[in-house]
N, C-alpha and C positions, 0 to 999 in steps of 0.2 A: 908695643906700639902696632908691628908689623904681623905678629906673629896673631895677635886677636881678630885682625884684620884678613887674614888667612882663614883662622875657626871660621869668620861671619861668611865666608863665601862657599867655606867646605860643605858647614852642615846642611844649607839648604839644596847643594846638588847633592847631597849623600839622599837626603829625605826624597827629591827627585826620584833620583835611580833607585831607590828602595818602592817606592812609589808604583812606578815605572812596569819594573819588574815583575812587580805582583798582580798589576791587573790590567798587561798588553794582553792575554791571554782569555780576559773574561769574555763569556758573552753572555745574552739575556738567558735567565733563568731555566732550568733545567723542569721536563715534569715528573714530581718525585712522587709515586704512588707507594704506599706503607701499607704491611698490617695485611698481604696477597699469603693466605694459608691454604698448604696443600699436604694431602695425605695418603699416603699409597701402603700397602700391606710387603711386608718385605717378605720375599718368598727366594728363589733358588736365582732368578733371573734380577735380582733388586738391581737398579742401575740409578744413584744419585742421579745424574744428570738429568735423566728423562722427567724426573719429579720436576728439578728446576728450570728445564724446558717447559715444562706444564704451569709452572708457578710465571714464566715470561709471558706466553698467550694469554693468561688469565689477568697480569697487569695491562698488556697492552689493551685487551676487551674493555678490562675496567677507565683504563684514559680516553680511550676512544666514546665510550658512553659516554662519559664526562663532555667533551668535546661536541660529537653532533648528535643528529636530531634522528630520532627513532626510524625516522624513513630512509638512512643512511645504512644503517648498521645490518643490514645483508650485503651492504656492497664492502663492509668490511671482513665477513664470515671466511673468505678466503684466502687470506693472508696466509703467507708461507714464515714459517719458523724462520728461517734464513733471513728475512724481512726484517720480521720482529728484532732481531738480536744486530742488524745492523743500524737499528735506531737509539739502541739501547747502549748509555754512556757508564754506568756502574750500575753494579746490584752489591747487597747486604743480606747475608744470613742474619735473622732479627733474630731466630730460635729454632732452635732444630734440638728432639726427644724421640725414642723410643718409647712407647705404650704397648702393651701386649702385641708383640711383633707388627706394628703399623709406625710407618715414619712417619713421622709430623715434622712440617716447617713452614717459615714465615719469613717470606721474603718481602726487602725494599728495593725497587727498581728505580731507573733514573733514565728517562728517556729524551734523547737530543731534541730541544724544541723545534728547531727548524727542519729535521728531518723529519719530522711529526709532519708539520706542516705540509711541507714537498712530498711524502705520500697522498696526503687527503686531497692537495689541490690536484694531483696525477689522476684522481678518480672524483674530479668536480664537487667535491665534498666541501661544504664551506664551513669550519670550525666555531666554536661558539669561547668566545672568553668563560674561563671558570670561573663564574662568580656569584657564590652561595648567595643566598639570601631568605630572608622569613619571609612568610607570609600569612596573614590570616586567613584562617578557610572556614566559608560558611555554606554547608549544604543546607538545600531546603528542596524537602520533600514534598510534592503536590499531586497524590492521589485525583486525578479527574474524576475516576470510574466510580470511587466512595463517598467522595467530597470530604477527604482528608489531609489534615495538613501535620507532616512529621516531622521535626526539629530535635536536634541534642538527641541525648539516649534513644528516644524511639526511633532515631535515622539512621538504619543499617551501612549507610556511607559513615556517618560522623561515626560511628562506634569502632569501626574498622578501619579505617581510613589511616592512619598512622603505625598499622602493624605491620611487621616486615618490610620495612623502608630498606632501600640500597644505598650501601658508599656513594654509586655514579649523581644519585639524585641529586641537584641544584639547589631544584626548595626545601626550606623544612618549613612545616606550616604550624601554626598553632591555630586548636581551635578552643573557640568561645566557649567559656562556662558556662554551666546549665544554668538559665537564669527567667524568670518567671517572667521578669518585665522586659525582656529583650523578645519571648515567644509572646508575649502579648501587642508587645510593637511591631512582630514581623502579621500576627492573624489581624491585627486592625488594617494594614495596609495591605494584604490578602489582594484585593481587587486593581491594586493600583502596582505591584511587587514588583513588574520589568522595569518600572521608573524609581521607584522606590529607591533613594542615595545611601539607606542603612547607617548613616554618618551618628544617629544614636546607638550604634553597638560600639561600632569602630573606633569610635572614640577612646571607649575605654581602653583598648587594647594599646595605642602608642605610640600603631605601626602607621606607618605609610603606604605601605603594600598590603594588600586584601584582594582576597578571592570570593566573589556571589556565584552558587552555582544553583540553579532552579530546577529543581530534575521532576520536569511533568510524567505522568505516569497515566495513558489514556488507551484504551481499545487495546493491548497487550504491545501497545509501542512508547520509549521511552524518549521524553526529548530533553536535553538540557540545553538549557541559557546560561551560560557562564560569563560572567565581567571580569575582566583583570585589570586591577588598576595597582600602579605605582607612581615615584614621583611626578615621572615624564608620559606615561602612557594611561590609555585606557581602552582593553584589547576585547571585543564582545565577540564571542565564539558560539556559534550553535550546531549541536551535533545530536544523528539521531538513531537511537536502536532498535531493533526488531526482536520480538521474542525472550524478551529476559525478563524474569523473577527475581524483584528485590524480596521474596521470601526465602531464594535459594542460593543459600553460600558460593557455590561457585560463579552465578550470575552478578553477586555482589563486588567479588574481587575481580570478575572480568569489567566491569563497570570502571570501578574503583581506576582501574591498573589503566583502564582507556583516557580515565578522566588525567591520569599524571602524567603519561606521554602525552598528553594535548599541552596540560599547564607547562612541563620542563621545553616542549618544542616551543610555544610560545615565549617563554623566556630567553632560550638559546637564540631563537631569532631576533628578536630585541637586542642582543649583545653579538651579533656574527660580526666575524673577522674576514674582511676579504682580503684574502692570501693573496691574489693578484695584484694587489696597491704593495708598492713598494718605495715607498718616501723615504729618502734620502736625507737626515737633518743633521747639522753640525752645530756643535755647542761648546764655548768655553766657560771655564768656570776656572776661578783666580787657582792657583797654584800652590796659596800660603797657606789654607784652612784644609789638612787631608779627612778630617771627619767630617767636612763639607762634601768633600767630592766620594767617600767611603759610604754617605748617605744616600747623594745621589746614584750611586751604582746600585744600590741593596733597591730603593724603590724603581729603577728601572728592571729590576731582576723579578719586580714583583709584577710588571704591567705586560698582561698578555699579546698584547697588540705590537712591545717591541719583538721583534723577531730576531736582532742579532745589535750587538753593541762593541768598538772597541775602542782606545785609545789610537788617533789617527797620528798626534804629534802632540810637543808640547814646549815650550819655550821657559825665559826665565819668570814669564810674568801668568802665565795662562798653560793648563791642559786642553784638546781638544777631541772631544767625542763624535765620532760618528754613530748616528743612531739610523737602524732599518725598521721603518714604523709602516704598521700594515693598515695605516687608514690616513685618513685627510690632516692635512695642518690643523686645523680647527680641533678634532678629535684632541692632539695631543695639546695642545695648549691648553684645554679644556680637562684633560688629566693632571697637568702637570699642575696647573692650578688650583685645584683639588687636592694636590697633596703641597699646597702653600710655598710654590716656585715664582718666585717674579721673574719671569722670562722677559727680556728686551728684545723684540722681533724685528726691528728696525732694519738690521741689517743683514748680508746674506749669511755673514754666522752669528748666530745668537749667543747671548750674555747671559747666563744667573748671576743674575744684579744680589 
């Protein structure tokens, strides 16, 4: 009997020790940038390290383009290689090969989240959560000079919209199918198109997110009225462009890129992280369920607003986590609620029930 009682004590302690030493150094998830492709001609002065350094720069720019608005990109152009290397945790060569005297390499690079946020904060740049989302996009050209309505395949913005997409784009776009009924609905409501809610069309796609862009052409000027909808927001943007010809391929690409930047920046603003806010939250979780604890850590890893976390202490009943959160208490509670956690916040130290 005495032997079994000692085993009873030993195994919980052993599991705690294993758990403690396997998680105490964990921090919030790093930023992982994969499939960075670099190539260089193999010459007498070829240096593989230079190629990999180029990959580091490319990976950094892809990450910061994911995190920041287009107006901030120029602030990041002067970053030095040693600064980038100082923010890298690990990297891997995912593939390398020589073809016709050309060296090809594919890299995966892991960046320290805290160091990236510190770097951006010092440059007065507020990053965004990397929150990818699908939007239904309906572009409508209204040529007031010739009284013409262009929708679907007759619309060059529609035809070119999903060509040459970039890895750092957070928004992916669903374009509506060419539908005579939808065209007639738009045409019927043309006089009130700016207040028309488009629900007859959008409801077919079962998406909460959609963007309507009304592209007016008049006297060599293009005015674009865009309405961006998601579950919580409706944002209206007005933009004007002079000397653009939508029969010209370069002008079509220019307008498409300007609108995409506008939508990306708007989405990033909605999901902006204020890294100057550092809220410390202590949460305890019962230590008799390691699966639950492990899932909790995995979920923290996925939250960009969590800049860091660690195990503060543990006792025979609970594991105590300290979490650094770049947001408000309400933000944190809402996020955890969406992840189906029941948080008891009545006391200073919260508990997951």
